[in-house]
C-alpha positions in Angstrom: 0.0 -0.2 0.1 1.3 3.5 -0.9 1.9 5.6 1.9 1.7 9.8 1.9 5.4 10.1 0.6 4.9 7.5 -2.0 1.8 9.6 -3.4 3.7 12.8 -3.2 6.7 11.3 -5.1 4.2 9.6 -7.7 2.4 13.2 -8.4 5.8 14.8 -8.3 7.1 12.1 -11.1 3.8 13.0 -12.9 4.3 16.6 -12.8 8.1 16.2 -14.1 6.9 14.0 -16.8 4.8 16.6 -18.2 7.4 19.1 -17.9 10.0 16.9 -19.8 7.1 16.1 -22.4 7.0 19.8 -23.0 10.4 20.7 -23.1 11.6 17.9 -25.3 8.8 18.5 -27.8 9.7 22.2 -27.8 13.7 21.9 -27.7 13.9 19.6 -30.7 10.6 21.0 -32.7 8.3 18.0 -32.5 5.8 20.3 -33.8 3.7 17.2 -34.7 3.5 15.8 -31.2 1.0 16.7 -28.4 3.2 16.6 -25.1 -0.1 15.6 -23.4 -0.1 12.5 -25.3 3.2 11.4 -23.8 3.8 9.3 -20.6 6.3 8.0 -18.3 6.7 5.0 -20.7 7.2 6.8 -23.9 10.6 5.9 -25.1 13.2 8.7 -26.5 14.6 6.7 -29.4 13.7 3.6 -31.6 9.7 3.0 -31.6 8.9 6.0 -29.3 9.7 9.5 -30.3 12.7 8.4 -32.6 15.2 11.2 -31.5 18.6 10.8 -32.8 22.0 11.7 -30.9 21.9 15.2 -31.8 18.3 15.8 -30.6 19.2 13.8 -27.4 22.4 16.0 -26.7 20.0 19.1 -27.3 17.5 17.5 -24.5 20.4 17.0 -22.0 21.5 20.3 -22.2 17.9 21.8 -21.5 17.2 19.3 -18.9 20.4 20.1 -16.9 19.8 23.8 -17.2 15.8 23.3 -16.4 16.4 21.0 -13.5 20.0 21.6 -12.2 21.2 18.4 -12.8 24.1 17.0 -14.4 24.8 13.7 -16.6 28.3 12.7 -16.0 28.9 10.5 -18.9 27.7 8.9 -22.0 27.0 5.6 -20.0 24.9 7.5 -17.5 23.2 9.5 -20.4 22.3 6.1 -22.2 21.1 4.7 -19.0 18.7 7.9 -18.0 17.7 8.8 -21.6 15.6 5.7 -22.3 12.1 7.0 -21.4 10.6 10.2 -19.9 10.1 8.2 -16.7 13.7 7.2 -16.5 14.6 10.8 -16.7 12.0 11.9 -14.1 13.2 9.2 -11.7 16.9 10.5 -12.3 15.8 14.2 -11.5 13.8 13.3 -8.6 16.7 11.3 -7.3 19.2 14.2 -7.9 17.0 16.8 -6.6 15.7 15.2 -3.7 18.7 15.9 -1.6 
């Protein structure tokens, strides 16, 4: 059963996912995509948004600036930038103290 802290994290995670969806759609000019149709399971590459490496780099810069987090290296970037949910989890971990 979820406790109050888990519910707050869940709500916060959903809010971060919504912010990420809007940021990514705007930063890489995905004008044909409605950010409200994206969710935590939305993949960034492959059968998801089909972002390429340049798009991902643009997203890294925007997300680092917006949320004050830092991607240390390419391995961490590949791990974090799989889905909107994996990015949201990373941001929550880095900003929660």
